[in-house]
N, C-alpha and C positions, 0 to 999 in steps of 0.2 A: 415613748417610742411609737408612731404610727402604725396601728393595726393593723394594715395593709402591708406593710413593711415588713414589719411580725411575723406574719401570716408567709408571706413570700420565702423570708427566712427559714422559717420551718419546714415551709414543703420541700427546700433546696437541702437542708439539715433531713431530711428523711429520705428523698433520691439518692444522694449520694453513700450514705450508711445504707443502705441495700445495695445498691450500687456495690459498695466495697466488701460487702460481705460475701456479694455473690462471685464477687472477680478474684477474692481468696479461695471460695469453696471449690472453684474450676482450678486457679494454680496450683494449689495445695495436692489438690487430685491428680494434677500432671507432675507434677515434680516427683509423689509418690508411685506414680505407676511408669511412667520414664525413667527415673534415675534409681530409684531405690527397688522397686522391681526387675530393672533391667529392661523393659520394654522393648526399647529401641533397639537392644541386640537381638533380645529373645522373638520377637517380634509376635508370637503367641503365645495364652496360658488360656487353661480351662479352667473357667471358675466353677460351671455347673454344666455338667456335660450333658450336651444336647439340648442348651438355654442359653447360656450365658459365658461367652468369652471375652480376655481381654487382647484385643488384636489391632498392631500399631499401623497407621494409616498417618503420612504426613499429609496434609490438602494442603495443595499451593493453592485452589483457586475458591468459591464459595462450594454451596450446598452441591451434595455428590461428585465434588471436583470439576464444577465449570468454571470453566476460563481458566483452568491448571496450565500455568506455561513454563513455571519457574523463572521467570524471566522479573529482572528489580525491579523495572517501570510498572510491571503489572503489581506487584506486591504493595509498592509505594497504593497506586492509585486505590485499590482494595482498601487498603489502610486509610487512605484521606475519605472516600466512599464514607466506611463503617464511619469513623470519627464525626462525617459530617452530619450523618444520620444521625447518631446518638446527639450529638447537641441540640440537634431540629426536637428529637423527642425530647429531651430534658425542656428545653422551653417549653416546648409544650403543656409537659405533664405539672409543672410549675401550675401557671393557671389553672390548673382543672380542680383544685381543691378536693380532689378525691383520696382519701389512703390506698384503696384499692388502687388507681391510677398509678401514681407514686409507687406502688408494690409491683404489676405490669410495667411500669416503663423501665423500675428500676433493675427488673430481670434480663429484659433485653439490654440498657445500658453494659450493665456487668459484666453480661456473656459475652456481646459483642467486645466489649474493651480485654475481657481473656484471650479474646480470640486475635484479636489486636494485637496482643503482649507476645503471643506467640508468633505471629510473624516477622515482630521486630527482632527477639531473640532466638529463634529456630531459622524462621525462613519459608515457616509453614506454620499450621493449625494441625497440633497434636491430637489427634483422634484415636481413641481406644475401648471403649465401648460398642461389644458387637451381640446383636441378641440373635439368635434361632431356633427354627420349630419346626417340630416333625419332619427331620429329616432336611429338609431347605437349608442351604449355606447363601446366609448373607452376606455378601458381597461387602455393604459398606457399617463403617465405624462413626461415631459421633465421639462427645465429651460433656462433660459437666455444662459447660456455657453454652453447648445448641441445647440443652436439655431445657433452661433456662431462658436461653430466647424465643423458642418454641411455646414452652408456657405463659409467658410474657405476651406474645402475641395473641398467644390463644386468649388470656384474659382480655386486654381491648377487643377484640373481637366477639367475643362470646356475653360478656356483660357490657353490652351500651351501656344500660343503665350509671355505672361507673362514675360517667362523664358530668352528672347531676353534683351541684355544691351538697356538699355533707355539711351542714349546718356545727352539729356539733365539734367538728376535726381541728378547731385551732382553737375552742373554746380552753 
């Protein structure tokens, strides 16, 4: 097999594997919290008083509920935009030949598809992690997918040297 083709298949395998792991972590956490802990009915569970709560929030929009309308067409648009961005990121990351880039891109892709799956199944993204401090109540919740997306994006921004070829990656 041509070394370039073998290298590309290896890249595809790594990115898809990492993405699947992130997607599974996200979905398992949501199933546990929303259904087993029944947060969708309880709405809030204090985990560590004054610091960490499980607080149910159904996000129909994007970050911090922007563009939330409950509209079916908006949901389809958000799913489509997320999917297109993930496809472009996936195709770009394959060409980078950097294990770090594969990991960062997969975190974004796996997280984004976790939230896309929520939009398809629930009609909104299930957010439930909520941190507070010093008596200040944080009104926003997030989820494992959001953490993965943030860390992936931060990694791509903060480690620009990751885009250089890693000679030993495919040996």
